[in-house]
MILO-461976 format. One line per 8 residues: number of its first residue (from 1); their letters; for each residue x, y, z of N, C-alpha, C, CB. Coordinates in Angstrom, 3 decimals. Atoms other than C-alpha are relative to their C-alpha. Glycine has a CB too. Example, Ala and Ser with C-alpha at 12.3 -4.5 7.8 and 13.67 -1.06 7.14 Angstrom:
% MILO-461976
1 = as = 0.890,-1.190,0.000,12.300,-4.500,7.800,0.900,1.200,0.000,-0.992,0.027,1.246 | -0.820,-1.190,-0.060,13.670,-1.060,7.140,-0.770,1.090,0.730,0.414,0.462,-1.415
This chain:
% MILO-461976
1 = msvqeapa = 1.011,-1.243,-0.033,0.097,-0.095,0.120,0.727,1.288,-0.151,-0.832,0.084,1.386 | -1.144,-1.187,0.257,1.643,3.210,-1.013,-0.540,0.809,1.144,0.028,0.919,-1.678 | 0.313,-0.795,-0.966,1.617,6.187,1.602,-1.336,0.876,-0.320,1.185,0.789,0.262 | 1.237,-0.794,0.457,-1.069,8.041,-0.515,-1.270,-0.815,-0.045,0.222,0.584,-1.411 | 1.288,0.885,-0.191,-3.516,4.938,-0.073,-0.109,-0.128,1.383,0.025,-1.460,-0.679 | 0.166,0.031,-1.471,-2.844,4.799,3.621,-1.201,0.811,0.340,1.255,0.540,0.751 | 0.768,-1.139,-0.464,-5.657,6.065,5.726,0.564,0.709,0.761,-1.055,-0.229,0.543 | -0.472,-0.820,-0.821,-5.198,9.101,7.537,-0.132,-0.443,1.403,-0.542,1.156,-0.232
9 = rgpqssve = -0.014,0.597,-1.342,-4.182,8.565,11.152,0.797,1.108,0.832,0.733,-1.554,0.026 | -0.739,-1.127,-0.784,-3.780,11.174,13.894,-0.440,1.020,-0.539,1.478,0.059,0.009 | 0.248,-1.624,0.465,-3.529,14.884,13.286,0.479,0.049,-1.434,0.943,1.233,0.971 | -0.299,-0.148,1.481,-2.025,14.403,9.631,-0.209,-1.123,-0.869,1.326,0.359,-0.194 | 0.164,0.905,1.158,-2.845,13.055,6.502,1.317,-1.005,-0.198,-0.232,0.937,-1.342 | -1.071,0.727,0.453,-0.700,10.481,5.000,1.067,0.682,-1.033,-0.586,-1.144,-0.576 | -0.676,-1.046,0.843,0.170,13.013,2.405,1.206,0.856,0.813,-1.184,1.043,-0.521 | -0.828,-1.147,-0.757,1.353,15.549,4.944,1.026,-0.744,0.780,-0.934,0.978,1.053
17 = lyqqvqqf = -1.164,0.880,-0.729,3.454,12.872,6.900,1.154,-0.299,-0.967,-0.587,-1.484,0.548 | -0.820,0.392,0.783,4.897,11.905,3.857,0.900,1.277,-0.468,-0.712,-0.725,-1.008 | -0.506,-1.332,0.363,5.832,15.609,3.029,1.098,0.228,1.211,-1.293,1.222,-0.077 | -0.979,-0.599,-1.253,7.309,16.088,6.571,1.139,-1.050,0.095,-0.860,0.131,1.658 | -1.187,0.853,0.049,9.452,12.966,6.399,0.865,0.324,-1.111,-0.355,-1.405,-0.080 | -0.980,-0.515,1.274,10.757,13.951,2.924,0.991,1.385,0.557,-1.176,0.598,-1.520 | -0.431,-1.182,-0.361,11.553,17.252,4.224,1.134,-0.122,1.134,-1.175,0.783,0.402 | -1.076,0.254,-1.063,13.375,15.904,7.386,1.386,-0.628,-0.317,-0.574,-0.863,0.964
25 = yarqmqll = -1.263,0.557,0.643,15.674,13.611,5.271,0.542,1.166,-0.712,-0.243,-1.267,-1.013 | -0.640,-1.030,0.740,16.579,16.437,3.063,1.100,0.870,0.849,-1.115,0.907,-0.544 | -0.558,-0.808,-0.894,17.395,18.584,5.925,1.176,-0.671,0.889,-1.087,0.499,0.799 | -1.078,0.619,-0.717,19.396,15.911,7.907,0.962,-0.521,-0.719,-0.385,-0.923,0.777 | -1.384,0.387,1.068,21.626,14.614,4.739,0.770,1.605,-0.011,-0.631,-0.617,-2.069 | -0.699,-1.289,0.488,22.488,18.358,4.245,0.681,0.515,1.059,-0.913,1.079,-0.548 | -0.896,-0.306,-1.204,23.450,19.142,7.759,1.077,-0.851,0.177,-0.702,-0.030,1.225 | -1.047,0.881,-0.129,25.495,15.885,7.758,1.254,0.501,-1.052,-0.586,-1.507,-0.309
33 = dsgevdaw = -0.989,-0.301,1.050,27.239,16.741,4.469,0.845,1.304,-0.131,-0.670,-0.093,-1.130 | -0.491,-1.270,-0.158,27.792,20.423,5.429,1.083,0.161,0.845,-0.918,0.776,0.388 | -0.779,0.059,-1.076,29.662,19.410,8.304,-0.469,0.606,1.483,1.126,0.606,-0.450 | 0.559,-0.520,-1.087,27.020,20.690,10.839,-0.387,-1.334,0.949,-1.241,0.953,-0.448 | -0.029,1.291,-0.661,27.621,17.657,13.025,-0.996,0.073,1.335,1.588,-0.366,0.402 | 1.004,-0.222,-1.225,25.829,19.020,16.222,-1.441,0.226,-0.264,0.404,1.186,0.787 | 1.179,0.056,0.500,22.824,19.851,14.455,-0.609,-1.164,-0.659,-0.024,0.874,-0.707 | 0.359,1.310,0.567,22.806,16.693,12.469,-0.298,-1.068,1.177,1.209,-0.511,-0.954
41 = ahtftedg = 0.305,0.916,-0.916,23.120,14.735,15.676,-1.336,0.347,0.975,1.255,-0.167,0.768 | 1.174,-0.344,-0.726,20.035,16.572,17.017,-1.343,-0.297,-0.613,0.057,1.344,0.272 | 0.727,0.671,0.700,18.222,15.059,14.434,-0.552,-1.376,0.475,0.632,-0.063,-1.022 | 0.238,1.175,-0.886,18.160,11.942,16.638,-0.483,0.395,1.332,1.243,-0.817,0.169 | 0.465,-0.169,-1.311,16.420,11.463,19.802,1.514,-0.176,1.068,-1.321,-1.255,0.269 | -0.991,-0.227,-0.551,18.793,12.026,22.902,0.631,-1.550,0.206,-0.303,0.883,1.180 | -0.661,1.334,0.011,19.231,8.059,23.199,-0.088,-0.748,-1.278,-0.567,-0.847,1.041 | 0.104,0.497,1.447,18.970,7.500,19.429,1.226,-1.037,-0.152,0.106,1.320,-1.157
49 = vfatnaqp = -0.862,1.089,0.307,20.677,4.400,17.948,0.314,-0.067,-1.538,-0.644,-1.300,0.490 | -0.600,-0.167,1.457,22.942,4.349,14.636,0.375,-1.564,-0.164,1.481,1.202,-0.155 | -0.928,1.313,0.135,23.737,0.755,13.674,-0.107,-0.217,-1.521,-0.562,-1.459,0.946 | 0.076,0.264,1.731,25.012,-0.372,10.266,0.869,-1.215,0.057,0.723,1.380,-1.201 | -0.978,1.246,0.129,26.766,-3.701,8.991,1.373,0.256,-0.278,-0.408,-0.903,-1.066 | -1.324,-0.423,0.307,29.727,-1.573,8.485,1.111,0.121,1.027,-0.124,1.165,-0.548 | -0.447,-0.171,-1.271,30.378,-1.305,12.063,-0.203,-1.256,1.210,-0.689,1.242,0.374 | 0.253,0.996,-0.707,30.744,-4.025,14.688,-1.015,0.251,1.312,1.270,-0.478,0.318
57 = eptvgrqa = 1.032,-0.508,-0.744,28.649,-2.219,17.192,-0.684,1.369,-0.130,0.415,-0.077,1.114 | 0.857,-1.066,0.323,25.944,0.482,17.125,0.344,1.068,0.835,-1.393,-0.326,0.112 | -0.192,-1.229,-0.851,26.364,4.060,18.164,-1.138,0.473,0.554,0.563,1.068,-0.685 | 0.950,-0.208,-0.919,24.244,5.139,21.019,-0.032,1.283,0.403,0.116,-0.782,1.013 | -0.011,-1.113,-0.485,23.300,8.472,21.861,0.510,1.283,-0.935,0.701,-0.212,1.103 | -0.508,-1.251,0.567,23.727,12.088,20.410,1.347,0.434,-0.006,-0.579,0.919,0.535 | -1.454,-0.271,-0.120,27.110,12.686,21.912,0.673,-0.773,-0.764,0.529,-0.124,1.243 | -0.826,0.970,0.675,28.623,9.636,20.469,-0.135,0.188,-1.626,-0.452,-1.488,0.481
65 = maagarna = 0.281,-0.133,1.504,27.011,10.215,17.011,0.708,1.337,-0.252,-1.696,0.015,-0.445 | -0.807,-0.976,0.749,28.355,13.800,16.774,1.482,0.044,0.233,-0.495,1.285,0.271 | -1.268,0.324,0.096,31.709,12.698,17.925,0.354,-0.537,-1.201,0.332,-0.760,0.925 | -0.342,0.856,1.275,31.869,10.216,15.299,-0.215,0.405,-1.330,-0.655,-1.130,0.021 | 0.161,-0.508,1.220,30.365,12.160,12.511,1.080,1.209,-0.082,-1.510,0.409,-0.215 | -1.166,-1.287,0.008,33.050,15.151,13.618,1.243,-0.561,-0.378,0.277,0.783,1.512 | -1.422,0.864,0.388,36.104,12.735,13.169,-0.263,-0.243,-1.259,0.371,-1.462,0.793 | -0.006,0.470,1.670,34.491,11.537,9.675,0.160,1.532,-0.724,-1.772,-0.941,-0.606
73 = veyytaqg = -0.274,-1.214,0.697,34.128,15.299,8.606,1.262,0.427,-0.052,-0.663,0.964,0.456 | -1.369,-0.663,0.042,37.534,16.536,9.689,0.868,-1.034,-0.708,0.607,0.392,1.518 | -0.809,0.844,1.001,39.064,13.462,7.936,-0.249,0.331,-1.297,-0.237,-1.416,0.098 | 0.165,-0.179,1.371,37.427,13.806,4.866,0.253,1.336,-0.601,-1.236,-0.361,-0.299 | -0.317,-1.248,0.653,37.886,17.522,4.659,1.504,0.349,0.142,-0.870,1.117,0.582 | -1.523,0.067,0.001,41.752,17.164,5.610,0.388,-0.836,-1.384,0.603,-0.814,1.475 | -0.324,0.802,1.265,41.680,14.548,2.421,-0.389,1.000,-1.289,-0.945,-1.527,-0.029 | 0.295,-0.861,0.930,40.017,17.249,0.353,-1.275,-1.023,-0.605,1.380,0.455,-1.016
81 = iqrrhmlg = 1.159,0.871,0.591,36.963,14.702,-0.297,-1.500,0.885,0.680,0.194,-1.950,0.656 | 1.322,-0.358,-0.468,33.313,16.101,-0.345,-0.985,-0.975,-0.020,-0.480,1.015,-0.681 | 1.191,0.779,-0.181,30.596,13.666,0.770,-1.293,0.478,-0.248,-0.040,-0.393,1.157 | 1.364,-0.246,0.394,27.058,13.450,-0.352,-0.853,-1.189,0.333,-0.087,0.323,-1.472 | 1.173,0.955,-0.140,24.237,11.355,0.979,-1.027,0.089,-0.611,-0.443,-0.089,1.043 | 1.336,-0.126,0.827,21.422,10.935,-1.519,-0.728,-1.078,0.770,0.097,-0.295,-1.778 | 0.676,0.811,-0.561,18.688,9.497,0.043,-1.276,-0.074,-0.723,-0.059,0.282,1.283 | 1.181,-0.095,0.748,15.514,8.393,-1.869,-0.623,-1.267,0.054,0.215,0.430,-1.361
89 = tvsvtgqe = 1.033,1.419,0.065,12.813,5.873,-2.730,-0.503,0.091,1.785,1.157,-1.948,-0.530 | 0.521,0.134,-1.520,11.343,6.768,0.782,-1.476,-0.369,-0.124,0.165,1.467,0.933 | 0.942,0.473,-0.057,8.791,4.737,1.930,-0.585,0.041,1.363,0.159,-1.019,-0.520 | 0.669,0.045,-1.296,6.472,5.320,5.075,-0.463,-1.411,-0.046,-1.197,1.104,0.223 | 0.549,1.344,-0.251,6.026,1.784,6.137,-1.195,-0.037,0.795,0.952,-0.823,0.637 | 1.093,0.280,-1.229,3.814,2.306,9.391,0.063,0.985,0.734,0.170,-1.205,0.918 | 0.234,-0.963,-0.885,2.554,4.655,11.723,-0.815,-0.633,1.023,-0.593,1.170,-0.595 | 0.883,0.291,-1.015,1.434,3.937,15.319,0.237,1.395,1.009,0.366,-1.579,0.709
97 = gttvtvrs = -0.223,-1.136,-0.980,0.953,7.036,17.468,0.746,1.107,-0.642,0.781,-0.462,1.253 | -0.867,-1.068,0.620,3.692,9.362,17.217,1.303,-0.640,-0.593,0.388,1.123,1.104 | -1.140,0.860,0.749,6.034,6.439,15.772,-0.378,-0.195,-1.306,0.282,-1.416,0.601 | -0.033,-0.090,1.358,6.728,6.362,12.076,1.035,-1.122,-0.168,0.356,1.473,-0.605 | -1.070,1.091,0.357,8.599,3.295,10.281,0.273,0.652,-1.591,-0.687,-1.907,0.077 | -0.330,-0.512,1.492,10.476,4.550,7.011,0.975,-0.969,-0.450,0.636,1.576,-0.128 | -0.942,0.789,0.873,12.519,2.595,4.586,0.562,0.911,-1.150,-0.759,-1.285,-0.633 | -0.448,-0.798,1.093,14.781,4.316,2.048,1.261,-0.699,-0.593,0.294,1.479,0.468
105 = yvllietp = -1.102,0.448,0.392,17.628,3.649,-0.086,0.836,1.261,0.026,-0.106,-0.729,-1.264 | -1.020,-0.923,-0.104,20.918,5.781,0.224,1.345,-0.375,-0.908,0.318,0.106,1.495 | -1.400,0.021,0.681,23.995,6.388,-2.112,0.615,0.815,0.673,0.148,0.340,-1.423 | -0.921,-0.923,-0.557,26.976,7.698,-0.631,1.217,0.409,-1.349,0.723,-0.816,1.479 | -0.612,-0.352,1.239,28.921,9.742,-3.170,1.230,1.005,0.713,-1.188,0.799,-1.196 | -0.947,-0.590,-0.132,32.510,10.956,-2.884,0.700,0.891,-1.023,0.580,-0.765,0.376 | -0.373,-0.826,1.093,34.032,13.744,-4.894,1.456,0.876,0.524,-1.386,1.037,-0.393 | -1.336,-0.595,-0.636,37.949,14.584,-4.222,0.155,1.273,-0.919,1.466,-1.124,-0.080
113 = rggqatil = -0.232,-1.178,0.332,38.767,17.947,-4.754,0.566,0.088,-1.387,0.759,0.543,0.938 | -0.443,-0.084,1.399,39.350,18.549,-8.752,-0.101,-1.377,-0.552,1.456,0.567,-0.146 | -0.083,1.608,0.393,38.461,14.795,-9.152,-1.672,-0.346,-0.588,0.479,-1.139,1.678 | 1.268,0.496,0.521,35.510,12.729,-10.419,-0.672,-0.534,1.133,0.132,-1.034,-1.111 | 0.938,0.602,-1.164,32.594,11.724,-7.998,-0.016,-1.375,-0.296,-1.560,0.575,0.075 | 0.052,1.377,0.262,32.297,8.245,-7.579,-0.910,-0.432,1.307,1.576,-0.727,-0.137 | 1.079,0.604,-0.992,29.420,6.233,-5.652,0.998,-0.994,0.785,-1.450,-0.877,-0.838 | -0.625,0.781,-1.025,31.199,4.669,-2.586,-0.728,-1.207,0.415,0.217,0.794,1.128
121 = csatcedv = 0.740,1.213,-0.291,28.247,2.597,-1.730,-1.445,0.160,0.029,0.409,-0.542,1.241 | 1.348,0.110,-0.277,24.484,1.677,-1.774,-0.285,-0.551,1.266,-0.619,-0.712,-0.942 | 0.624,0.745,-1.499,22.524,0.914,1.398,-1.482,0.127,0.025,0.569,0.793,1.529 | 1.489,0.120,-0.450,19.018,0.246,2.547,0.126,0.721,1.499,-0.621,-1.793,0.061 | 0.390,-0.839,-1.357,17.942,2.527,5.704,-1.256,-0.303,0.415,0.016,1.539,-0.136 | 1.179,0.092,-0.416,15.514,1.443,7.982,-0.126,0.875,1.283,-0.321,-1.377,0.151 | 0.195,-1.099,-1.161,14.321,4.206,10.512,-1.115,-0.316,0.870,-0.278,1.450,-0.561 | 1.263,-0.102,-0.741,11.966,4.471,13.275,0.260,1.449,0.539,-0.265,-1.233,1.211
129 = lelgpdgp = 0.059,-1.316,-0.426,11.128,8.042,13.816,-1.055,0.374,0.985,-0.125,0.774,-1.088 | 0.919,-0.453,-0.728,9.533,9.778,16.534,-0.536,1.469,-0.321,0.475,-0.139,1.232 | 0.650,-1.360,0.276,7.295,12.704,15.680,-0.199,0.746,1.341,-1.443,-0.171,-0.757 | 0.409,-0.835,-1.155,7.297,15.537,18.287,-0.129,1.489,-0.524,1.095,-0.119,1.232 | 0.409,-1.317,0.043,6.690,19.204,18.665,0.852,0.873,-1.177,0.189,0.577,1.474 | -1.079,-0.797,0.775,10.075,20.256,16.619,0.080,-0.793,-1.177,1.473,0.177,0.732 | -0.060,0.581,1.054,9.312,17.581,13.767,0.506,-1.470,0.608,0.869,0.798,-1.049 | -0.524,1.330,-0.327,10.686,14.026,13.603,1.158,0.069,0.496,0.070,-0.861,-1.001
137 = avrqrdvs = -1.120,0.330,-0.612,13.627,12.626,15.304,0.342,-1.563,-0.059,-0.118,0.497,1.334 | -0.325,1.624,0.145,15.261,9.212,14.539,0.346,-0.308,1.296,1.250,-0.482,-1.053 | -0.345,0.995,-1.232,15.164,6.592,17.443,0.784,-0.982,-0.112,-0.998,-0.621,0.504 | -0.908,1.268,0.256,16.690,3.896,15.826,0.123,0.041,-1.504,-0.668,-1.518,0.555 | -0.354,-0.127,1.477,18.513,3.882,12.380,0.586,-1.578,-0.233,1.259,1.382,-0.344 | -0.676,1.249,0.533,19.581,0.385,10.792,0.328,0.221,-1.336,-0.834,-1.254,0.093 | -0.109,-0.127,1.380,21.643,0.740,7.597,1.066,-1.149,-0.392,0.438,1.526,-0.421 | -0.656,1.134,0.425,22.723,-2.163,5.758,0.477,0.271,-1.700,-1.076,-1.321,0.259
145 = rddlv = -1.116,-0.436,1.288,25.530,-1.527,2.994,-0.417,-1.252,-0.727,1.985,0.140,0.370 | 0.289,1.102,0.721,24.817,-3.598,-0.104,1.203,-0.747,-0.335,-0.716,0.339,-1.128 | -1.330,1.060,0.203,28.454,-4.854,-0.596,0.337,-0.649,1.453,1.547,0.916,-0.606 | -0.453,0.874,-1.321,28.521,-6.193,3.109,-1.110,-0.870,0.298,0.340,0.905,1.383 | 1.032,1.096,-0.242,25.476,-8.311,2.750,0.331,-1.283,-0.523,-1.281,0.340,-0.562
């Protein structure tokens, strides 16, 4: 069932929810790619979890996520590499109260200064979002890189 076919639940219609989710992801990815790691980390709940099959253990909590993202941004900046996270094919797969589940695909693109852009990897992203007064926040993110499956 597509999000447009899903019945309205709570205060938002499925179309309004989908638009809110899309805008959230656009903002979240742009914050990370522009190096605004503290603002990016605040798009997760305080105790949010980021798990990926590329790391042995999940990262838990905003502070840990901000620290990891900061290290990555500093490393790639020093290497002269711009990273872009292209998140698409977003599907709101469920909603229960203020909890929304979302599935999407991600391409991670790297462009070295003066060089050619390359796709580093593709992945599937499964999120549990909490809808709050300030908009969505990620409670749980599970990223599965296609090359590591």
